[in-house]
C-alpha positions in Angstrom: -158.7 71.3 -75.8 -158.4 73.8 -73.0 -158.7 77.5 -73.9 -155.4 79.3 -74.1 -155.1 82.0 -71.3 -154.2 85.5 -72.5 -152.3 88.0 -70.3 -153.9 91.4 -70.7 -152.1 93.9 -68.4 -154.6 96.7 -69.0 -157.6 94.5 -68.3 -156.2 93.1 -65.0 -155.1 96.6 -63.9 -158.6 98.0 -64.5 -160.2 95.1 -62.7 -158.0 95.5 -59.6 -158.7 99.3 -59.6 -162.4 98.5 -59.7 -162.1 96.0 -56.8 -160.1 98.6 -54.7 -162.9 101.2 -55.3 -165.6 98.7 -54.2 -163.5 97.8 -51.0 -163.5 101.4 -50.0 -167.3 101.6 -50.3 -168.0 98.3 -48.5 -170.2 98.7 -45.3 -170.3 95.2 -43.9 -167.9 92.3 -43.5 -170.1 90.1 -45.6 -170.0 92.6 -48.4 -166.2 92.9 -48.1 -165.7 89.1 -48.3 -167.8 89.0 -51.4 -165.6 91.6 -53.1 -162.5 89.7 -52.2 -164.0 86.5 -53.8 -164.9 88.4 -56.9 -161.6 90.3 -57.5 -159.0 88.0 -55.8 -160.7 84.6 -55.8 -160.1 81.6 -58.0 -162.1 82.9 -60.9 -161.0 86.5 -60.6 -159.1 88.5 -63.3 -156.0 88.6 -61.1 -155.9 84.8 -60.7 -156.5 84.2 -64.4 -153.8 86.8 -65.3 -151.3 85.1 -63.0 -152.0 81.7 -64.6 -151.5 83.3 -68.1 -148.0 84.5 -67.3 -146.7 80.9 -67.9 -147.7 81.2 -71.6 -145.8 84.4 -72.1 -142.3 84.6 -73.8 -139.5 84.5 -71.3 -138.6 88.2 -72.0 -142.1 89.3 -70.9 -142.6 87.1 -67.9 -140.5 89.3 -65.6 -142.4 92.5 -66.3 -145.7 90.6 -66.0 -144.7 89.1 -62.7 -143.7 92.6 -61.3 -147.1 94.0 -62.4 -149.1 91.2 -60.7 -147.1 91.5 -57.5 -147.8 95.3 -57.4 -151.5 94.7 -58.1 -151.8 92.1 -55.4 -150.0 94.4 -52.9 -152.3 97.3 -53.8 -155.4 95.1 -53.4 -154.1 93.8 -50.0 -153.2 97.3 -48.7 -156.8 98.4 -49.4 -158.4 95.2 -48.1 -156.6 94.8 -44.8 -157.4 98.2 -43.2 -161.0 98.1 -44.4 -161.4 94.6 -42.9 -160.1 95.8 -39.5 -162.3 98.9 -39.7 -165.5 96.8 -40.3 -164.6 94.3 -37.7 -164.2 97.0 -35.1 -167.6 98.5 -36.1 -169.3 95.1 -35.9 -167.9 94.5 -32.4 -169.0 97.9 -31.2 -172.5 97.3 -32.6 -172.7 93.9 -30.9 -171.6 95.4 -27.6 -174.1 98.1 -27.8 -176.9 95.7 -28.6 -175.9 93.4 -25.7 -175.3 96.1 -23.1 -176.9 95.3 -19.7 -177.7 97.9 -17.2 -176.1 96.4 -14.1 -177.8 98.9 -11.8 -181.4 97.6 -12.7 -183.0 95.4 -10.0 -183.5 91.7 -11.0 -185.7 88.9 -9.9 -183.5 85.9 -9.1 -186.5 83.7 -8.4 -188.9 83.6 -11.3 -192.5 83.6 -10.2 -193.5 80.8 -12.6 -196.8 80.7 -14.3 -200.4 80.3 -13.2 -201.9 76.9 -13.9 -204.6 77.0 -16.5 -206.9 74.8 -14.4 -207.0 77.5 -11.7 -208.0 80.0 -14.3 -210.7 77.7 -15.6 -212.2 77.2 -12.1 -212.4 81.0 -11.8 -214.1 81.3 -15.2 -216.7 78.7 -14.1 -217.3 80.6 -10.8 -217.7 83.9 -12.7 -220.3 82.2 -15.0 -222.5 81.2 -12.0 -222.0 84.4 -10.2 -223.2 86.3 -13.3 -226.5 84.4 -13.1 -226.9 85.3 -9.5 -226.0 81.9 -8.0 -223.8 81.4 -5.0 -220.4 79.6 -4.9 -220.2 77.0 -2.1 -217.3 74.9 -0.8 -217.2 72.1 1.7 -214.6 69.8 3.4 -212.6 67.3 1.4 -212.7 64.7 4.2 -216.3 63.9 4.5 -218.7 61.7 6.5 -220.2 58.8 4.5 -223.7 60.2 5.2 -223.0 63.4 3.3 -221.0 61.6 0.5 -223.3 58.7 0.0 -226.4 58.2 2.3 -227.9 61.6 1.8 -227.4 61.3 -1.9 -229.5 58.1 -2.1 -226.6 55.7 -2.5 -227.7 52.4 -1.1 -225.5 50.6 1.4 -224.3 48.1 -1.2 -223.7 50.5 -4.0 -220.3 49.7 -5.8 -219.1 53.3 -5.3 -218.9 52.7 -1.6 -216.3 49.9 -1.9 -212.7 50.5 -1.2 -211.7 49.8 -4.8 -213.5 53.0 -5.8 -213.3 55.2 -2.7 -210.5 56.3 -0.3 -211.5 55.6 3.3 -209.9 57.6 6.1 -208.5 55.5 8.9 -210.0 56.3 12.3 -212.4 54.9 14.8 -213.7 51.7 13.4 -217.5 51.2 13.1 -219.9 49.0 11.1 -222.1 50.7 8.6 -225.6 49.5 7.4 -223.9 47.0 5.0 -221.7 45.6 7.7 -218.6 47.2 6.4 -216.0 48.0 9.1 -214.5 51.4 8.7 -214.2 54.9 10.1 -217.3 56.1 8.3 -215.1 59.0 6.9 -214.1 59.2 3.3 -212.1 61.6 1.0 -215.0 63.0 -1.0 -215.7 61.4 -4.3 -217.9 64.3 -5.6 -218.7 67.8 -4.5 -222.4 66.8 -4.3 -221.8 66.3 -0.6 -221.5 70.0 -0.2 -224.9 70.5 -1.8 -226.6 68.5 0.9 -224.8 70.7 3.5 -226.1 73.8 1.8 -229.7 72.5 1.7 -229.4 71.9 5.5 -227.8 75.2 6.4 -229.1 77.7 3.8 -232.6 76.3 3.1 -234.6 76.9 -0.1 -234.9 78.4 -2.6 -231.2 77.5 -3.3 -229.0 78.1 -6.3 -225.4 77.1 -5.8 -222.3 75.9 -7.7 -219.8 73.7 -5.8 -216.4 73.7 -7.6 -213.6 71.7 -5.9 -211.2 68.9 -5.7 -212.4 65.3 -5.4 -210.7 61.9 -5.1 -211.2 58.4 -6.5 -209.0 55.3 -6.7 -208.2 55.7 -10.4 -204.7 55.0 -11.8 -203.0 58.0 -13.4 -203.0 57.8 -17.2 -203.7 60.0 -20.2 -207.3 60.5 -19.3 -207.6 59.7 -15.6 -206.1 60.8 -12.3 -206.9 59.9 -8.7 -207.2 63.6 -7.8 -209.3 65.8 -10.0 -211.7 68.7 -10.0 -215.4 68.9 -10.5 -218.0 71.7 -10.6 -221.4 70.5 -9.5 -224.5 72.8 -9.5 -227.7 72.6 -7.7 -231.0 74.6 -8.0 -233.9 73.9 -5.7 -237.0 76.0 -6.0 -240.7 75.8 -6.8 -241.7 74.7 -10.4 -238.2 73.9 -11.7 -238.2 71.5 -14.7 -235.8 69.8 -17.1 -236.2 72.8 -19.4 -234.6 75.0 -16.8 -231.7 72.5 -16.5 -231.2 72.4 -20.3 -231.2 76.2 -20.5 -228.4 76.5 -17.9 -226.4 73.7 -19.5 -226.5 75.4 -22.9 -225.4 78.7 -21.4 -222.5 77.0 -19.6 -221.4 75.3 -22.8 -221.3 78.6 -24.7 -219.3 80.2 -21.8 -216.8 77.5 -21.8 -216.5 76.7 -25.6 -217.8 79.6 -27.6 -221.0 80.6 -29.3 -221.3 77.5 -31.5 -221.3 75.1 -28.5 -224.5 73.1 -27.7 -225.6 70.3 -25.5 -227.9 67.3 -25.6 -229.2 64.9 -22.9 -229.3 61.1 -23.1 -231.3 59.1 -20.6 -229.2 57.5 -17.9 -229.2 56.6 -14.2 -227.7 58.3 -11.1 -228.9 57.6 -7.5 -229.3 61.2 -6.7 -231.3 62.4 -9.7 -234.6 61.1 -11.2 -235.0 61.4 -14.2 -231.2 61.4 -15.0 -229.3 62.1 -18.2 -225.8 62.0 -19.6 -224.7 65.4 -20.7 -223.2 65.5 -24.2 -221.3 68.4 -25.8 -221.1 69.1 -29.5 -217.4 69.2 -30.3 -216.3 70.5 -33.8 -212.6 69.4 -33.2 -213.4 65.8 -32.2 -210.9 63.3 -33.5 -212.3 61.9 -36.7 -214.6 64.8 -37.3 -217.2 66.9 -35.5 -219.4 64.9 -33.1 -220.8 64.5 -29.6 -218.6 63.9 -26.6 -219.7 63.0 -23.0 -219.2 66.0 -20.7 -220.9 65.2 -17.5 -224.1 64.0 -15.8 -227.4 65.7 -14.8 -231.0 65.3 -13.9 -233.8 66.4 -11.6 -233.0 66.0 -7.9 -234.3 62.7 -6.5 -237.1 63.2 -4.0 -235.2 61.1 -1.5 -232.3 63.6 -1.5 -234.7 66.5 -0.8 -236.3 64.4 2.0 -232.8 63.8 3.6 -232.4 67.5 3.9 -235.9 68.0 5.3 -237.4 69.5 2.2 -240.9 68.6 0.9 -240.5 67.2 -2.7 -244.3 67.9 -3.2 -243.6 71.6 -2.9 -240.0 72.0 -4.2 -238.2 70.5 -7.2 -234.7 70.9 -8.2 -232.1 70.0 -10.8 -228.4 69.2 -10.5 -225.5 68.6 -12.8 -221.7 68.1 -12.7 -218.9 68.4 -15.2 -215.2 67.5 -14.9 -212.9 70.5 -14.9 -209.9 68.6 -16.3 -212.0 67.2 -19.1 -213.3 70.7 -19.9 -209.7 72.0 -20.0 -208.5 69.1 -22.1 -211.2 69.8 -24.7 -211.1 73.5 -25.0 -207.3 73.8 -24.9 -206.6 70.8 -27.1 -204.5 69.0 -24.4 -204.0 65.3 -25.1 -202.5 63.9 -21.9 -203.6 64.3 -18.2 -200.0 64.0 -17.2 -199.4 67.6 -18.4 -201.9 68.9 -15.9 -200.4 67.2 -12.8 -196.6 67.0 -13.3 -195.9 70.6 -12.4 -193.8 71.6 -15.3 -193.8 75.4 -15.5 -193.2 75.2 -19.3 -196.7 73.7 -19.7 -198.4 76.5 -17.7 -196.4 79.2 -19.5 -198.2 78.4 -22.7 -201.5 79.7 -21.3 -200.2 83.0 -19.8 -200.9 85.1 -22.8 -204.5 83.9 -22.9 -205.3 85.4 -19.5 
């Protein structure tokens, strides 16, 4: 059975007086609304007292009704002005916070953000310069002799075929393999610049050749037909694989931090002998820490030295190359090559704070 409501004039009067006092002390609209809910809401003393009037004798209902009308009016007269006051204060605070100085100069054309690959290329150049090496650059449209022949690529090597290399249309001529073309290619590696340096600068020689190269790959998550390499070449007396390994370890630490290390696995490249695949120890490898292929390296093939007029009995050298996109993908935890080439400034903006 429902509890019988009791009309208590003194109790409801005291409750309304308490509510009015709290209204006067409210400092925010949220606080004011909470007071209204407490003292004039469905569960408030005023609402319960109004409901209790129905159970009073007829002679008492009129006086009780007058009292409740007065109490509601008193509460409303206190609440209304206070609500207006707090609304005005809130609007003034919002306007002050959102004020814009219209006299300040603005940049209507945002400058965008620097691509992280460009920053990485500079980091690599700084590494080699810190060791006293020189930075070298060469043409992107290259003669086949520099791109292939001087690097000990045979005339029938698969890399010379059109399915791997972009040939530049021009005066047609037959090469040693009978291929009809212009004998000009868009370079497939920056090694071509190393041969130029051997011919023009002589030995001893310590150079790094960072730059853009081209191959007929389809664009996907891990490949792109236009990408960047950094190849390094050292030619001097008495250089060995130990010197090569020392430089590679230092480069790995510079790119990936003090815990980075490298290892070499026997392999084959036409321009080095012996040759090795360069592996990088990668703690964040999917599936757990492990080795990832990073590039290729080896001692310079004597035929390459001979093509530049250098006596391989007197001089030795080592060379290596790493992909810049792959380096960036690994050290910045980027999963898709598309992010590097699509030109979305929101991607590049993620790396601004790291510069």
